[in-house]
Structure formats: C-alpha cells, structure tokens
N, C-alpha and C positions, 0 to 999 in steps of 0.2 A: 128284275123289277125295280131294285134299288137304284141301279144306274139310270134306268129310264125316268124314275121319279126325280133323280138329281138333275138330269138333262132338262126335264120339264121345268123344274124350279129355276135352273140357270136361265132358261129362255124367258121365263116370267120376270126374272130380275132385270134382264136387258130391256125388255119391253117397258117395265116400270121406270127404269132409269131414263129411257128415251122419252117417256111421257112426262117425267118429272113428278111421278106419283110416289110420295114418301111412304104412304101406308102400305101399298102393295110391295114396294121395294123392300121395306123393313120386314114384312111378313115372310119374304122369301130369302132373307139375308143369309140364312145358314146353309142354303143349298149350294154345293160346290161339286165340280167334276175335276178331280185331281187338285191342282193348284189354281184352277180357273174358277172365278166367281166374281160377285160384285165387290168392287174395291170398298173396304169398310170406311175409309176416310171420305170417299166420295158419297157414300150413303149417309154418313154423319153430317156432312155439309148440306146434303139435300134435305134431311130432316130438320136441321137447324134453320135453314133459310126458308122453309115453307110454312106459311101460316096455317095450312091444313093439317100439319103434323099433330098427332095425339101424344100424350105421355107414354103410351105403350109403343109407339113408333120409336121414340127416343130410347126406350128400354131395349127393344130389339136391335137398334143400331149399336148400342153399347155392347150387347151380347156378341155382335159380329166383330167388334174391335179386339185387338190383342189385350191380354189380361193386364199388361203393365202400362197401357196407354192411358194418359190423363189429360192430354191437351184437348181432345175431343169429348171425352166422357164426362168431364166436370161441367162444361156448358150444357151438354144434353141433360145431365141430372138437374141443373137449375131450371131448364125449360120444362122438364117433367113436373117439377114442384109447382110451377106457375099454372100448368094446365091440368093438374090432377083434380078430379072432382069428388072422389070418395076416399082417398087415402090408401087404397089398395096398391096402386102403382108405386106410390112413395115407399110403402113397406117392401115391395119386391125389389125396387131399385136400391134401397139401402142394403138389403140382404145381398144383392149381387155385388155391389161395391165392397161390402164387408168381406165377402168370399175372396175377392180379387185384391184385398188390402189397399183399396183406393178410397175408402170412406173416411174423409176428413171430418174433424169435429164440426166445422162449419156446415158441411152437407148433412151430417147426422142431425144437428139441431134443426136445420131447415126441413128435412123429411119428418122429423118428430113433430114439428109445429104444424105441418100440413095434416098429419094423422090426427093430432089433437083437435084441430079445427073441423076436419071433414070426415074423419074415420068413424067407422061403426064400432060397436062393442068388440066384435071379432078382430077388427084391424088393430085396435088399441091393445088388445090382449096379446096378439101375435107379435106386434112391434116390441112390447115390453119383454116378452119371453125370449125372442130370438135375436134381437139387435143388441150387441154388446155396447155398454155405455149409455143405454137409454135411461130416461127418467122413469124408473119402475113404479115408484109410488104415485107419481102424478098420472101416469098412463092408466094404472089400475083403478085409481080413484075416478077418473073420467069414464072408464069402462063400466064401473059399478053404477054410475049415474045413467049411462046410455044402455039400458037393458033392452036390446032388441036382437033380431036374428036368432033367437032361441038359445043364445049362449050367455049364461049368467056366471059372473066371476065367482060368486059365493059357492057355486057348485063345483068349481074347478080348483081354486086355490084359496086358502084362508089367509087372513091378514098376518097371522103369526109367521106363516111361510114367507110372505112378502117381506116382512120386516127382517126375517132371518136372511133372505136373499140380499136385501139391501145392506145389511150389516156385513155379510160375506163379501159383497162387492166393495164396500168401503175398506174392509180389511185387505182385500186383494190389491186395491189401489194403494193403500199405505205400504204394503209389502213391496209392490212394484216400485213405488217412489223410493223406499229405503234401499232397494237393490240398485236402482238407477243412481241414487246419490252415492252409494258405496262404490259403484263402478266408476262414476265420474271422479270421485275422490281418489280412487286407486289410479285412474288414468292421469289425473292431474299430478299426483305425487310422482308417478313414474316419469311423466313429462318434465316435471321440475327437476327430478334427479338426473334425468338425461341432460337437460339444459345446464344443470350445475356441473356435471361431469365434463360436458363439452366446453363450458366456460373455463373450468380449471385447466383442461388440456390446452385450450387456446391461450390462457394466461401464462401457463408454463412454457409454451412454445414461444410466445412473445418475449417472455423474460429471458429465455435461452438465447433467442436471436438478439435481444438487446445487449446481453452480456458479451456475446461474440462480437457484436458491432462495437461496443465500448472497448473491448480488448484490442480490436483492430485499430480503432482510433487512438487508443493509448499508445500502442506500439508505433503507429505512424508519428504521433506527437513526440514520443521519446526519441525516435530516429531523427526527427526534424530538430529537436533540441540539441542532440549530440552533434548534428551537422552544423547547427548554428554556433555551438561552443567551439567546435573545431575551426570554423571559419573565423570566429572572433579571436581565438588563440593565434591563428596564423597571421591575422591582420595585426595583432599586438606585437608579435615577433618581428614582422616586417617593419612596423613603425619603430620599434626599438633599434633594429638594425640601421634603419635610415637615420635615426637620431644619432646613433653611434658614429655613422659615417660623417654626418654633418659636424659632429663635435670634433672628430679626428681631423677633418678638413680645416675646421676653424683653428684648432691647435697648431696644425702644420703651417697654416697661413701666419699665425701669430709668431711662431718660431722663425719663419722666414723674414717676417717684418722686423723682428728683434735683431736678427743677424744682420740684416741690411742696415738697420739703424746703427748697430754697433760698429759695423765696418766703416760707415760714413764718419762716425765720431773719432775713430782711431787715426784715420787719414788727416783729419783736421788738426788733431793734436800734434801729429808728426810734422805737419806743415808749419804749425805755430812754433814748434821747437826749432825747426830748421831756420825759420825767419829770425828767431832769437839768437841762434848761434851766429848767423851771418851778420846780424846787427852788432854783436859783441866784437867780432873780428874787425869789422869796419871801424868801430870806435877805437879799438886798440891801434890800428894802422894810422889812423888820423892823429892819434896822440904821439906816435913815434915820429911822424913827419913834422909835427910842430916843435919837437925838441931840436935845439941848436947842434 
C-alpha cells in the first residue's frame, strides 16, 4: 500500500511538473520511490517563477530541499512573506528554518513583522512562544489586543511570567555574549601567541642566517685582504730588487767610467813627460853643438 501510494505521488509529481503547476507539484514533493522523485531545486524554481504559487507552496518546496540548502530556501521564504495573508504560514516557515538552522535575523524580523501585521491572537502567541529570538513583549501585547479565536493571553500566561521570560532571554543573551567574547579573546590571545612564537622563530632563523652569512663574508674578506697584502709585499720586494739592480748597474757603470777616465789621464801624463824629456835632450844636444 505504501509503495503504491509513493508511486501514485511520484506520477502526480511528474504530471504537475510537466503542466507547470507549482501547487500540485509542491503538495506531492515528499513522495519518492527510492532515490527517484521530483528534483527539489526544479520544484523551488517552479514555485519561485510562477505567479500562481502560494506561500504554502513555497513552504512545501523548502520542506523538499536538503536541510543545509540556503540558495533556494531564502528566496522562497521572502516570497512566502510577501504572499502570506494571515501570518500562519510565516510562523510555520520561521519554525521550519529555525529547526534547520537556516533562520537568519533578517528572515526572523521579516516573518515577525508579517505576523504582527496579519496574524491572529493565536499566531502571535505561538510565534512568541516557539520562535527563539522573537519580540516576546511586543507579540504578547498585540495578542492581548487581538482577542479572537477563543484564545486569551490572560488565561494562558500572566505578564509576570512574560517579564521573567524576557529577563531570562536577556540574561541568556548576555551569557552567550560573554562566552563568545571570552572565546574570541582566548582565540585572539592564542593566535597572537602563535604569531609571536612564529615571529621569534623566524627572527632567530634570520639572525642565524645573517650571522652565518656575515661570517662567510668576513672570512672571504680576510682571505682577500691577506692575498692583497701578500701581493703588495711581493710587489714591494720585486720593486726593491729592481731598484737594487738599477743601483748596482749605475754604480758599476760609474766605476767603469771612472776607470776609463783615469786610464785616459795617465796616458796623457806619460806622453807629456816623454815630450818633456825629449825636449830637454834636444836642448842639451843643441848646446853641445854650439860649443867650439
């Protein structure tokens, strides 16, 4: 029987999708045979694009979507807000999104506004009692003013309980905020400590690398300086040797020149002396010839 009903629902889904009927397709959205059924994204697009779609069609389309899907569910929720007439769909929609953890603060305030504007006493009461983060005091005050459908707030909840609930909500929010701030502070301190440790390690590494690099450069520089000193010393020695050779050659040349000059001077003196002696002999001979 269950399988037959599922096959019937699946057939109605296909027919509704083929006809482009969002209401019928949404009403049979949950019927599946194994993994086969109406594609939830296709259903969401059909409901969004059809002017005939009701807010309940959007609600059923979201029911068919995966619980963690938001790309289609949020536009469907906004469409349901615009087309809701009595606030009941807005309450059910907010409750569904809250269960699936997809109720954002923007959607919560939107649904709450619709319920405040169009909702009955019952809708206001249920929204305040079951939707986390709702404006409890504002909703209860409106519900107290709209006494119809046979439900009177005074018979259900007194205002002392309402105030207590609001106070508890504020205390819970303060506690959550304190816990969140403490967690954020602890995370920030841990992150800063980690960054500081990483920075210190990085600086130590850079310092060590710099010291190694400077030691290498100093060693290379000292080696170059020693090499330059050695080359300078060698060049100075060569220069001194060359100067010594030059001086020795000049001294030798001078000695040679002096010896040469001395040799030339002795020969001249000898010649002069010989000439003197020859002259004296000749004078003596001439004198002897002149004698009788």
